[in-house]
PyMOL Python script that loads the backbone (N, CA, C, O; Angstrom):
from pymol import cmd

cmd.read_pdbstr("""\
ATOM      1  N   MET A   1       0.836  -1.192   0.000  1.00  0.00           N
ATOM      2  CA  MET A   1       0.000   0.000   0.000  1.00  0.00           C
ATOM      3  C   MET A   1       0.874   1.245   0.000  1.00  0.00           C
ATOM      4  O   MET A   1       1.617   1.468   0.955  1.00  0.00           O
ATOM      5  N   ALA A   2       0.805   2.047  -1.025  1.00  0.00           N
ATOM      6  CA  ALA A   2       1.617   3.253  -1.131  1.00  0.00           C
ATOM      7  C   ALA A   2       1.155   4.330  -0.169  1.00  0.00           C
ATOM      8  O   ALA A   2       1.942   5.205   0.194  1.00  0.00           O
ATOM      9  N   SER A   3      -0.082   4.289   0.247  1.00  0.00           N
ATOM     10  CA  SER A   3      -0.599   5.341   1.121  1.00  0.00           C
ATOM     11  C   SER A   3      -0.141   5.191   2.567  1.00  0.00           C
ATOM     12  O   SER A   3      -0.391   6.078   3.383  1.00  0.00           O
ATOM     13  N   CYS A   4       0.513   4.102   2.897  1.00  0.00           N
ATOM     14  CA  CYS A   4       0.966   3.876   4.270  1.00  0.00           C
ATOM     15  C   CYS A   4       2.347   4.454   4.537  1.00  0.00           C
ATOM     16  O   CYS A   4       2.840   4.391   5.664  1.00  0.00           O
ATOM     17  N   PHE A   5       2.977   5.017   3.511  1.00  0.00           N
ATOM     18  CA  PHE A   5       4.326   5.555   3.641  1.00  0.00           C
ATOM     19  C   PHE A   5       4.375   6.996   3.159  1.00  0.00           C
ATOM     20  O   PHE A   5       3.597   7.412   2.300  1.00  0.00           O
ATOM     21  N   VAL A   6       5.315   7.753   3.738  1.00  0.00           N
ATOM     22  CA  VAL A   6       5.573   9.128   3.316  1.00  0.00           C
ATOM     23  C   VAL A   6       7.012   9.182   2.844  1.00  0.00           C
ATOM     24  O   VAL A   6       7.911   8.700   3.534  1.00  0.00           O
ATOM     25  N   ARG A   7       7.240   9.766   1.669  1.00  0.00           N
ATOM     26  CA  ARG A   7       8.587   9.854   1.101  1.00  0.00           C
ATOM     27  C   ARG A   7       9.275  11.110   1.628  1.00  0.00           C
ATOM     28  O   ARG A   7       8.756  12.215   1.473  1.00  0.00           O
ATOM     29  N   VAL A   8      10.432  10.945   2.245  1.00  0.00           N
ATOM     30  CA  VAL A   8      11.205  12.071   2.785  1.00  0.00           C
ATOM     31  C   VAL A   8      12.666  11.904   2.380  1.00  0.00           C
ATOM     32  O   VAL A   8      13.102  10.785   2.110  1.00  0.00           O
ATOM     33  N   PRO A   9      13.432  12.998   2.331  1.00  0.00           N
ATOM     34  CA  PRO A   9      14.864  12.872   2.055  1.00  0.00           C
ATOM     35  C   PRO A   9      15.559  12.003   3.112  1.00  0.00           C
ATOM     36  O   PRO A   9      15.178  12.000   4.282  1.00  0.00           O
ATOM     37  N   PHE A  10      16.563  11.285   2.680  1.00  0.00           N
ATOM     38  CA  PHE A  10      17.290  10.361   3.559  1.00  0.00           C
ATOM     39  C   PHE A  10      17.743  11.027   4.848  1.00  0.00           C
ATOM     40  O   PHE A  10      17.558  10.478   5.934  1.00  0.00           O
ATOM     41  N   LYS A  11      18.347  12.230   4.729  1.00  0.00           N
ATOM     42  CA  LYS A  11      18.924  12.865   5.928  1.00  0.00           C
ATOM     43  C   LYS A  11      17.864  13.259   6.956  1.00  0.00           C
ATOM     44  O   LYS A  11      18.196  13.480   8.120  1.00  0.00           O
ATOM     45  N   GLU A  12      16.608  13.351   6.553  1.00  0.00           N
ATOM     46  CA  GLU A  12      15.540  13.673   7.498  1.00  0.00           C
ATOM     47  C   GLU A  12      15.152  12.461   8.349  1.00  0.00           C
ATOM     48  O   GLU A  12      14.535  12.610   9.403  1.00  0.00           O
ATOM     49  N   ALA A  13      15.511  11.285   7.893  1.00  0.00           N
ATOM     50  CA  ALA A  13      15.076  10.067   8.575  1.00  0.00           C
ATOM     51  C   ALA A  13      16.232   9.244   9.132  1.00  0.00           C
ATOM     52  O   ALA A  13      16.097   8.036   9.325  1.00  0.00           O
ATOM     53  N   ILE A  14      17.351   9.880   9.386  1.00  0.00           N
ATOM     54  CA  ILE A  14      18.533   9.142   9.835  1.00  0.00           C
ATOM     55  C   ILE A  14      18.280   8.367  11.126  1.00  0.00           C
ATOM     56  O   ILE A  14      18.733   7.230  11.261  1.00  0.00           O
ATOM     57  N   SER A  15      17.568   8.965  12.068  1.00  0.00           N
ATOM     58  CA  SER A  15      17.307   8.249  13.329  1.00  0.00           C
ATOM     59  C   SER A  15      16.476   6.992  13.074  1.00  0.00           C
ATOM     60  O   SER A  15      16.637   5.988  13.768  1.00  0.00           O
ATOM     61  N   LEU A  16      15.607   7.046  12.101  1.00  0.00           N
ATOM     62  CA  LEU A  16      14.789   5.872  11.774  1.00  0.00           C
ATOM     63  C   LEU A  16      15.578   4.844  10.968  1.00  0.00           C
ATOM     64  O   LEU A  16      15.313   3.646  11.062  1.00  0.00           O
ATOM     65  N   VAL A  17      16.544   5.308  10.179  1.00  0.00           N
ATOM     66  CA  VAL A  17      17.385   4.395   9.401  1.00  0.00           C
ATOM     67  C   VAL A  17      18.185   3.518  10.353  1.00  0.00           C
ATOM     68  O   VAL A  17      18.321   2.316  10.124  1.00  0.00           O
ATOM     69  N   GLY A  18      18.711   4.105  11.409  1.00  0.00           N
ATOM     70  CA  GLY A  18      19.480   3.352  12.393  1.00  0.00           C
ATOM     71  C   GLY A  18      18.667   2.250  13.048  1.00  0.00           C
ATOM     72  O   GLY A  18      19.202   1.204  13.415  1.00  0.00           O
ATOM     73  N   ARG A  19      17.387   2.486  13.190  1.00  0.00           N
ATOM     74  CA  ARG A  19      16.491   1.482  13.793  1.00  0.00           C
ATOM     75  C   ARG A  19      15.877   0.557  12.739  1.00  0.00           C
ATOM     76  O   ARG A  19      15.120  -0.358  13.062  1.00  0.00           O
ATOM     77  N   ARG A  20      16.220   0.813  11.477  1.00  0.00           N
ATOM     78  CA  ARG A  20      15.679   0.046  10.342  1.00  0.00           C
ATOM     79  C   ARG A  20      14.155   0.140  10.292  1.00  0.00           C
ATOM     80  O   ARG A  20      13.468  -0.850  10.039  1.00  0.00           O
ATOM     81  N   ALA A  21      13.648   1.330  10.533  1.00  0.00           N
ATOM     82  CA  ALA A  21      12.199   1.543  10.538  1.00  0.00           C
ATOM     83  C   ALA A  21      11.701   2.161   9.239  1.00  0.00           C
ATOM     84  O   ALA A  21      10.527   2.516   9.130  1.00  0.00           O
ATOM     85  N   VAL A  22      12.597   2.294   8.238  1.00  0.00           N
ATOM     86  CA  VAL A  22      12.214   2.905   6.969  1.00  0.00           C
ATOM     87  C   VAL A  22      12.677   2.026   5.809  1.00  0.00           C
ATOM     88  O   VAL A  22      13.526   1.148   5.963  1.00  0.00           O
ATOM     89  N   PHE A  23      12.101   2.290   4.666  1.00  0.00           N
ATOM     90  CA  PHE A  23      12.509   1.636   3.430  1.00  0.00           C
ATOM     91  C   PHE A  23      13.284   2.669   2.625  1.00  0.00           C
ATOM     92  O   PHE A  23      12.795   3.782   2.434  1.00  0.00           O
ATOM     93  N   LEU A  24      14.473   2.333   2.149  1.00  0.00           N
ATOM     94  CA  LEU A  24      15.307   3.251   1.384  1.00  0.00           C
ATOM     95  C   LEU A  24      15.289   2.874  -0.094  1.00  0.00           C
ATOM     96  O   LEU A  24      15.382   1.703  -0.462  1.00  0.00           O
ATOM     97  N   HIS A  25      15.164   3.920  -0.938  1.00  0.00           N
ATOM     98  CA  HIS A  25      15.190   3.677  -2.382  1.00  0.00           C
ATOM     99  C   HIS A  25      15.631   4.945  -3.081  1.00  0.00           C
ATOM    100  O   HIS A  25      14.960   5.972  -2.980  1.00  0.00           O
ATOM    101  N   GLN A  26      16.761   4.893  -3.798  1.00  0.00           N
ATOM    102  CA  GLN A  26      17.299   5.994  -4.589  1.00  0.00           C
ATOM    103  C   GLN A  26      17.423   7.300  -3.795  1.00  0.00           C
ATOM    104  O   GLN A  26      16.986   8.357  -4.249  1.00  0.00           O
ATOM    105  N   GLY A  27      18.013   7.212  -2.627  1.00  0.00           N
ATOM    106  CA  GLY A  27      18.274   8.398  -1.823  1.00  0.00           C
ATOM    107  C   GLY A  27      17.089   8.943  -1.063  1.00  0.00           C
ATOM    108  O   GLY A  27      17.190   9.986  -0.418  1.00  0.00           O
ATOM    109  N   MET A  28      15.976   8.257  -1.128  1.00  0.00           N
ATOM    110  CA  MET A  28      14.790   8.697  -0.404  1.00  0.00           C
ATOM    111  C   MET A  28      14.442   7.659   0.648  1.00  0.00           C
ATOM    112  O   MET A  28      14.695   6.467   0.470  1.00  0.00           O
ATOM    113  N   ALA A  29      13.868   8.118   1.732  1.00  0.00           N
ATOM    114  CA  ALA A  29      13.415   7.223   2.791  1.00  0.00           C
ATOM    115  C   ALA A  29      11.891   7.202   2.755  1.00  0.00           C
ATOM    116  O   ALA A  29      11.243   8.248   2.731  1.00  0.00           O
ATOM    117  N   TYR A  30      11.351   6.040   2.751  1.00  0.00           N
ATOM    118  CA  TYR A  30       9.898   5.875   2.788  1.00  0.00           C
ATOM    119  C   TYR A  30       9.537   5.523   4.224  1.00  0.00           C
ATOM    120  O   TYR A  30       9.809   4.422   4.701  1.00  0.00           O
ATOM    121  N   VAL A  31       8.921   6.481   4.897  1.00  0.00           N
ATOM    122  CA  VAL A  31       8.662   6.385   6.327  1.00  0.00           C
ATOM    123  C   VAL A  31       7.219   5.947   6.550  1.00  0.00           C
ATOM    124  O   VAL A  31       6.299   6.526   5.973  1.00  0.00           O
ATOM    125  N   PRO A  32       7.016   4.932   7.380  1.00  0.00           N
ATOM    126  CA  PRO A  32       5.644   4.564   7.719  1.00  0.00           C
ATOM    127  C   PRO A  32       4.953   5.742   8.436  1.00  0.00           C
ATOM    128  O   PRO A  32       5.577   6.459   9.218  1.00  0.00           O
ATOM    129  N   VAL A  33       3.691   5.918   8.159  1.00  0.00           N
ATOM    130  CA  VAL A  33       2.953   7.043   8.742  1.00  0.00           C
ATOM    131  C   VAL A  33       3.043   7.021  10.268  1.00  0.00           C
ATOM    132  O   VAL A  33       3.111   8.079  10.895  1.00  0.00           O
ATOM    133  N   LYS A  34       3.044   5.845  10.867  1.00  0.00           N
ATOM    134  CA  LYS A  34       3.105   5.767  12.332  1.00  0.00           C
ATOM    135  C   LYS A  34       4.445   6.267  12.884  1.00  0.00           C
ATOM    136  O   LYS A  34       4.530   6.618  14.061  1.00  0.00           O
ATOM    137  N   GLU A  35       5.499   6.304  12.045  1.00  0.00           N
ATOM    138  CA  GLU A  35       6.818   6.790  12.477  1.00  0.00           C
ATOM    139  C   GLU A  35       7.041   8.260  12.132  1.00  0.00           C
ATOM    140  O   GLU A  35       8.081   8.824  12.471  1.00  0.00           O
ATOM    141  N   LEU A  36       6.093   8.870  11.474  1.00  0.00           N
ATOM    142  CA  LEU A  36       6.247  10.260  11.039  1.00  0.00           C
ATOM    143  C   LEU A  36       6.389  11.210  12.228  1.00  0.00           C
ATOM    144  O   LEU A  36       7.060  12.237  12.121  1.00  0.00           O
ATOM    145  N   ALA A  37       5.777  10.886  13.335  1.00  0.00           N
ATOM    146  CA  ALA A  37       5.875  11.731  14.533  1.00  0.00           C
ATOM    147  C   ALA A  37       7.323  11.867  14.996  1.00  0.00           C
ATOM    148  O   ALA A  37       7.699  12.908  15.534  1.00  0.00           O
ATOM    149  N   THR A  38       8.136  10.842  14.798  1.00  0.00           N
ATOM    150  CA  THR A  38       9.551  10.901  15.179  1.00  0.00           C
ATOM    151  C   THR A  38      10.267  12.001  14.416  1.00  0.00           C
ATOM    152  O   THR A  38      11.027  12.774  14.999  1.00  0.00           O
ATOM    153  N   ILE A  39      10.027  12.074  13.113  1.00  0.00           N
ATOM    154  CA  ILE A  39      10.669  13.100  12.288  1.00  0.00           C
ATOM    155  C   ILE A  39      10.136  14.479  12.653  1.00  0.00           C
ATOM    156  O   ILE A  39      10.904  15.434  12.766  1.00  0.00           O
ATOM    157  N   LEU A  40       8.838  14.582  12.837  1.00  0.00           N
ATOM    158  CA  LEU A  40       8.244  15.876  13.180  1.00  0.00           C
ATOM    159  C   LEU A  40       8.722  16.376  14.536  1.00  0.00           C
ATOM    160  O   LEU A  40       8.975  17.569  14.704  1.00  0.00           O
ATOM    161  N   SER A  41       8.846  15.477  15.500  1.00  0.00           N
ATOM    162  CA  SER A  41       9.301  15.915  16.818  1.00  0.00           C
ATOM    163  C   SER A  41      10.761  16.356  16.788  1.00  0.00           C
ATOM    164  O   SER A  41      11.137  17.277  17.513  1.00  0.00           O
ATOM    165  N   SER A  42      11.586  15.719  15.967  1.00  0.00           N
ATOM    166  CA  SER A  42      12.984  16.160  15.887  1.00  0.00           C
ATOM    167  C   SER A  42      13.073  17.526  15.206  1.00  0.00           C
ATOM    168  O   SER A  42      13.904  18.351  15.586  1.00  0.00           O
ATOM    169  N   HIS A  43      12.231  17.771  14.208  1.00  0.00           N
ATOM    170  CA  HIS A  43      12.177  19.098  13.593  1.00  0.00           C
ATOM    171  C   HIS A  43      11.728  20.141  14.620  1.00  0.00           C
ATOM    172  O   HIS A  43      12.296  21.230  14.703  1.00  0.00           O
ATOM    173  N   PHE A  44      10.713  19.795  15.393  1.00  0.00           N
ATOM    174  CA  PHE A  44      10.198  20.711  16.413  1.00  0.00           C
ATOM    175  C   PHE A  44      11.273  21.035  17.444  1.00  0.00           C
ATOM    176  O   PHE A  44      11.477  22.199  17.789  1.00  0.00           O
ATOM    177  N   ARG A  45      11.964  20.001  17.939  1.00  0.00           N
ATOM    178  CA  ARG A  45      13.019  20.217  18.928  1.00  0.00           C
ATOM    179  C   ARG A  45      14.127  21.111  18.382  1.00  0.00           C
ATOM    180  O   ARG A  45      14.609  22.002  19.082  1.00  0.00           O
ATOM    181  N   ALA A  46      14.529  20.878  17.147  1.00  0.00           N
ATOM    182  CA  ALA A  46      15.583  21.691  16.540  1.00  0.00           C
ATOM    183  C   ALA A  46      15.134  23.141  16.405  1.00  0.00           C
ATOM    184  O   ALA A  46      15.911  24.062  16.658  1.00  0.00           O
ATOM    185  N   ARG A  47      13.897  23.342  16.011  1.00  0.00           N
ATOM    186  CA  ARG A  47      13.364  24.695  15.830  1.00  0.00           C
ATOM    187  C   ARG A  47      13.254  25.430  17.162  1.00  0.00           C
ATOM    188  O   ARG A  47      13.630  26.598  17.263  1.00  0.00           O
ATOM    189  N   VAL A  48      12.739  24.745  18.184  1.00  0.00           N
ATOM    190  CA  VAL A  48      12.621  25.356  19.511  1.00  0.00           C
ATOM    191  C   VAL A  48      13.999  25.709  20.053  1.00  0.00           C
ATOM    192  O   VAL A  48      14.183  26.784  20.623  1.00  0.00           O
ATOM    193  N   SER A  49      14.955  24.826  19.883  1.00  0.00           N
ATOM    194  CA  SER A  49      16.308  25.077  20.358  1.00  0.00           C
ATOM    195  C   SER A  49      16.903  26.314  19.690  1.00  0.00           C
ATOM    196  O   SER A  49      17.499  27.157  20.360  1.00  0.00           O
ATOM    197  N   ALA A  50      16.743  26.422  18.384  1.00  0.00           N
ATOM    198  CA  ALA A  50      17.274  27.582  17.662  1.00  0.00           C
ATOM    199  C   ALA A  50      16.606  28.877  18.115  1.00  0.00           C
ATOM    200  O   ALA A  50      17.271  29.903  18.262  1.00  0.00           O
ATOM    201  N   GLU A  51      15.302  28.830  18.334  1.00  0.00           N
ATOM    202  CA  GLU A  51      14.579  30.025  18.764  1.00  0.00           C
ATOM    203  C   GLU A  51      14.935  30.405  20.199  1.00  0.00           C
ATOM    204  O   GLU A  51      14.959  31.591  20.529  1.00  0.00           O
ATOM    205  N   LEU A  52      15.211  29.422  21.059  1.00  0.00           N
ATOM    206  CA  LEU A  52      15.632  29.734  22.428  1.00  0.00           C
ATOM    207  C   LEU A  52      16.995  30.417  22.447  1.00  0.00           C
ATOM    208  O   LEU A  52      17.239  31.304  23.265  1.00  0.00           O
ATOM    209  N   VAL A  53      17.873  30.007  21.556  1.00  0.00           N
ATOM    210  CA  VAL A  53      19.183  30.663  21.446  1.00  0.00           C
ATOM    211  C   VAL A  53      18.987  32.120  21.053  1.00  0.00           C
ATOM    212  O   VAL A  53      19.629  33.007  21.616  1.00  0.00           O
ATOM    213  N   LYS A  54      18.106  32.373  20.091  1.00  0.00           N
ATOM    214  CA  LYS A  54      17.818  33.750  19.679  1.00  0.00           C
ATOM    215  C   LYS A  54      17.220  34.550  20.831  1.00  0.00           C
ATOM    216  O   LYS A  54      17.612  35.692  21.067  1.00  0.00           O
ATOM    217  N   ALA A  55      16.272  33.949  21.546  1.00  0.00           N
ATOM    218  CA  ALA A  55      15.614  34.647  22.659  1.00  0.00           C
ATOM    219  C   ALA A  55      16.616  34.979  23.759  1.00  0.00           C
ATOM    220  O   ALA A  55      16.536  36.048  24.364  1.00  0.00           O
ATOM    221  N   TYR A  56      17.557  34.076  24.023  1.00  0.00           N
ATOM    222  CA  TYR A  56      18.542  34.313  25.065  1.00  0.00           C
ATOM    223  C   TYR A  56      19.390  35.538  24.758  1.00  0.00           C
ATOM    224  O   TYR A  56      19.782  36.271  25.665  1.00  0.00           O
ATOM    225  N   LYS A  57      19.671  35.759  23.479  1.00  0.00           N
ATOM    226  CA  LYS A  57      20.468  36.926  23.092  1.00  0.00           C
ATOM    227  C   LYS A  57      19.742  38.228  23.421  1.00  0.00           C
ATOM    228  O   LYS A  57      20.378  39.248  23.688  1.00  0.00           O
ATOM    229  N   PHE A  58      18.413  38.189  23.401  1.00  0.00           N
ATOM    230  CA  PHE A  58      17.616  39.386  23.670  1.00  0.00           C
ATOM    231  C   PHE A  58      17.107  39.457  25.108  1.00  0.00           C
ATOM    232  O   PHE A  58      16.338  40.358  25.442  1.00  0.00           O
ATOM    233  N   TRP A  59      17.519  38.526  25.957  1.00  0.00           N
ATOM    234  CA  TRP A  59      17.030  38.460  27.336  1.00  0.00           C
ATOM    235  C   TRP A  59      17.151  39.790  28.084  1.00  0.00           C
ATOM    236  O   TRP A  59      16.178  40.198  28.720  1.00  0.00           O
ATOM    237  N   PRO A  60      18.296  40.492  28.043  1.00  0.00           N
ATOM    238  CA  PRO A  60      18.383  41.766  28.780  1.00  0.00           C
ATOM    239  C   PRO A  60      17.330  42.782  28.326  1.00  0.00           C
ATOM    240  O   PRO A  60      16.807  43.533  29.150  1.00  0.00           O
ATOM    241  N   GLU A  61      17.018  42.815  27.054  1.00  0.00           N
ATOM    242  CA  GLU A  61      15.993  43.730  26.552  1.00  0.00           C
ATOM    243  C   GLU A  61      14.600  43.273  26.943  1.00  0.00           C
ATOM    244  O   GLU A  61      13.746  44.090  27.286  1.00  0.00           O
ATOM    245  N   ILE A  62      14.373  41.976  26.892  1.00  0.00           N
ATOM    246  CA  ILE A  62      13.057  41.432  27.230  1.00  0.00           C
ATOM    247  C   ILE A  62      12.718  41.716  28.686  1.00  0.00           C
ATOM    248  O   ILE A  62      11.592  42.104  28.997  1.00  0.00           O
ATOM    249  N   ILE A  63      13.676  41.526  29.571  1.00  0.00           N
ATOM    250  CA  ILE A  63      13.423  41.655  31.005  1.00  0.00           C
ATOM    251  C   ILE A  63      13.187  43.105  31.413  1.00  0.00           C
ATOM    252  O   ILE A  63      12.659  43.356  32.496  1.00  0.00           O
ATOM    253  N   LYS A  64      13.563  44.058  30.574  1.00  0.00           N
ATOM    254  CA  LYS A  64      13.317  45.469  30.891  1.00  0.00           C
ATOM    255  C   LYS A  64      11.837  45.842  30.795  1.00  0.00           C
ATOM    256  O   LYS A  64      11.400  46.810  31.417  1.00  0.00           O
ATOM    257  N   ASP A  65      11.079  45.091  30.032  1.00  0.00           N
ATOM    258  CA  ASP A  65       9.647  45.354  29.881  1.00  0.00           C
ATOM    259  C   ASP A  65       8.930  44.944  31.166  1.00  0.00           C
ATOM    260  O   ASP A  65       8.948  43.773  31.543  1.00  0.00           O
ATOM    261  N   GLU A  66       8.294  45.915  31.841  1.00  0.00           N
ATOM    262  CA  GLU A  66       7.657  45.647  33.136  1.00  0.00           C
ATOM    263  C   GLU A  66       6.549  44.615  33.047  1.00  0.00           C
ATOM    264  O   GLU A  66       6.364  43.826  33.974  1.00  0.00           O
ATOM    265  N   ARG A  67       5.808  44.608  31.946  1.00  0.00           N
ATOM    266  CA  ARG A  67       4.709  43.645  31.802  1.00  0.00           C
ATOM    267  C   ARG A  67       5.248  42.218  31.783  1.00  0.00           C
ATOM    268  O   ARG A  67       4.705  41.331  32.442  1.00  0.00           O
ATOM    269  N   ILE A  68       6.306  42.008  31.033  1.00  0.00           N
ATOM    270  CA  ILE A  68       6.902  40.671  30.961  1.00  0.00           C
ATOM    271  C   ILE A  68       7.550  40.316  32.283  1.00  0.00           C
ATOM    272  O   ILE A  68       7.456  39.176  32.740  1.00  0.00           O
ATOM    273  N   GLN A  69       8.205  41.285  32.899  1.00  0.00           N
ATOM    274  CA  GLN A  69       8.862  41.034  34.178  1.00  0.00           C
ATOM    275  C   GLN A  69       7.834  40.615  35.224  1.00  0.00           C
ATOM    276  O   GLN A  69       8.079  39.687  35.996  1.00  0.00           O
ATOM    277  N   ARG A  70       6.680  41.295  35.255  1.00  0.00           N
ATOM    278  CA  ARG A  70       5.624  40.949  36.210  1.00  0.00           C
ATOM    279  C   ARG A  70       5.110  39.532  35.961  1.00  0.00           C
ATOM    280  O   ARG A  70       4.875  38.773  36.902  1.00  0.00           O
ATOM    281  N   MET A  71       4.938  39.185  34.691  1.00  0.00           N
ATOM    282  CA  MET A  71       4.456  37.852  34.349  1.00  0.00           C
ATOM    283  C   MET A  71       5.464  36.785  34.800  1.00  0.00           C
ATOM    284  O   MET A  71       5.069  35.753  35.340  1.00  0.00           O
ATOM    285  N   LEU A  72       6.747  37.027  34.583  1.00  0.00           N
ATOM    286  CA  LEU A  72       7.775  36.064  34.976  1.00  0.00           C
ATOM    287  C   LEU A  72       7.865  35.928  36.492  1.00  0.00           C
ATOM    288  O   LEU A  72       8.084  34.832  37.009  1.00  0.00           O
ATOM    289  N   VAL A  73       7.699  37.031  37.198  1.00  0.00           N
ATOM    290  CA  VAL A  73       7.700  36.978  38.666  1.00  0.00           C
ATOM    291  C   VAL A  73       6.525  36.143  39.147  1.00  0.00           C
ATOM    292  O   VAL A  73       6.672  35.327  40.057  1.00  0.00           O
ATOM    293  N   ASN A  74       5.355  36.343  38.537  1.00  0.00           N
ATOM    294  CA  ASN A  74       4.181  35.558  38.928  1.00  0.00           C
ATOM    295  C   ASN A  74       4.382  34.076  38.644  1.00  0.00           C
ATOM    296  O   ASN A  74       3.983  33.234  39.449  1.00  0.00           O
ATOM    297  N   LEU A  75       4.990  33.751  37.519  1.00  0.00           N
ATOM    298  CA  LEU A  75       5.280  32.345  37.230  1.00  0.00           C
ATOM    299  C   LEU A  75       6.253  31.771  38.255  1.00  0.00           C
ATOM    300  O   LEU A  75       6.097  30.633  38.697  1.00  0.00           O
ATOM    301  N   SER A  76       7.251  32.556  38.627  1.00  0.00           N
ATOM    302  CA  SER A  76       8.215  32.096  39.635  1.00  0.00           C
ATOM    303  C   SER A  76       7.542  31.881  40.981  1.00  0.00           C
ATOM    304  O   SER A  76       7.864  30.934  41.699  1.00  0.00           O
ATOM    305  N   ASN A  77       6.598  32.770  41.326  1.00  0.00           N
ATOM    306  CA  ASN A  77       5.901  32.658  42.607  1.00  0.00           C
ATOM    307  C   ASN A  77       5.006  31.418  42.667  1.00  0.00           C
ATOM    308  O   ASN A  77       4.722  30.919  43.757  1.00  0.00           O
ATOM    309  N   HIS A  78       4.571  30.926  41.544  1.00  0.00           N
ATOM    310  CA  HIS A  78       3.717  29.738  41.503  1.00  0.00           C
ATOM    311  C   HIS A  78       4.526  28.462  41.327  1.00  0.00           C
ATOM    312  O   HIS A  78       3.970  27.401  41.045  1.00  0.00           O
ATOM    313  N   ASN A  79       5.819  28.566  41.491  1.00  0.00           N
ATOM    314  CA  ASN A  79       6.737  27.425  41.369  1.00  0.00           C
ATOM    315  C   ASN A  79       6.661  26.746  40.008  1.00  0.00           C
ATOM    316  O   ASN A  79       7.005  25.572  39.877  1.00  0.00           O
ATOM    317  N   ALA A  80       6.211  27.482  38.994  1.00  0.00           N
ATOM    318  CA  ALA A  80       6.182  26.915  37.648  1.00  0.00           C
ATOM    319  C   ALA A  80       7.596  26.863  37.098  1.00  0.00           C
ATOM    320  O   ALA A  80       8.074  25.809  36.678  1.00  0.00           O
ATOM    321  N   ILE A  81       8.260  28.013  37.103  1.00  0.00           N
ATOM    322  CA  ILE A  81       9.620  28.118  36.576  1.00  0.00           C
ATOM    323  C   ILE A  81      10.349  29.145  37.421  1.00  0.00           C
ATOM    324  O   ILE A  81       9.764  30.160  37.799  1.00  0.00           O
ATOM    325  N   ASP A  82      11.609  28.901  37.722  1.00  0.00           N
ATOM    326  CA  ASP A  82      12.386  29.869  38.492  1.00  0.00           C
ATOM    327  C   ASP A  82      13.237  30.688  37.538  1.00  0.00           C
ATOM    328  O   ASP A  82      14.191  30.172  36.955  1.00  0.00           O
ATOM    329  N   PHE A  83      12.897  31.964  37.375  1.00  0.00           N
ATOM    330  CA  PHE A  83      13.638  32.840  36.490  1.00  0.00           C
ATOM    331  C   PHE A  83      14.653  33.707  37.240  1.00  0.00           C
ATOM    332  O   PHE A  83      15.297  34.569  36.643  1.00  0.00           O
ATOM    333  N   ASN A  84      14.794  33.476  38.549  1.00  0.00           N
ATOM    334  CA  ASN A  84      15.697  34.265  39.382  1.00  0.00           C
ATOM    335  C   ASN A  84      15.374  35.753  39.317  1.00  0.00           C
ATOM    336  O   ASN A  84      16.278  36.588  39.278  1.00  0.00           O
ATOM    337  N   ILE A  85      14.092  36.082  39.305  1.00  0.00           N
ATOM    338  CA  ILE A  85      13.640  37.461  39.296  1.00  0.00           C
ATOM    339  C   ILE A  85      12.774  37.628  40.529  1.00  0.00           C
ATOM    340  O   ILE A  85      11.859  36.840  40.768  1.00  0.00           O
ATOM    341  N   TYR A  86      13.063  38.652  41.305  1.00  0.00           N
ATOM    342  CA  TYR A  86      12.297  38.882  42.515  1.00  0.00           C
ATOM    343  C   TYR A  86      11.884  40.327  42.592  1.00  0.00           C
ATOM    344  O   TYR A  86      12.600  41.213  42.125  1.00  0.00           O
ATOM    345  N   GLU A  87      10.722  40.570  43.183  1.00  0.00           N
ATOM    346  CA  GLU A  87      10.229  41.935  43.332  1.00  0.00           C
ATOM    347  C   GLU A  87      11.007  42.648  44.418  1.00  0.00           C
ATOM    348  O   GLU A  87      10.743  43.817  44.700  1.00  0.00           O
TER     349      GLU A  87
END
""", "prot")
cmd.dss("prot")
cmd.show_as("cartoon", "prot")
cmd.util.cbc("prot")
cmd.orient("prot")
């Protein structure tokens, strides 16, 4: 059944190739639909990581905004995340 697989470039499915969870043909990986979440989650993780690096560079500017600072203090007070910001 061709509809049970998604064709992706080989380098996008390397983690699945190591587990032998894909079919390889002419430089393409045919990924079962049930394994597609693995590729999507790795893309998501890479994207979030890159955006966090960008956000960290702007942290001093972000923290100057009183509205954001108040929100972060409230999150810290609820033991959600500790941002080391205190009133």
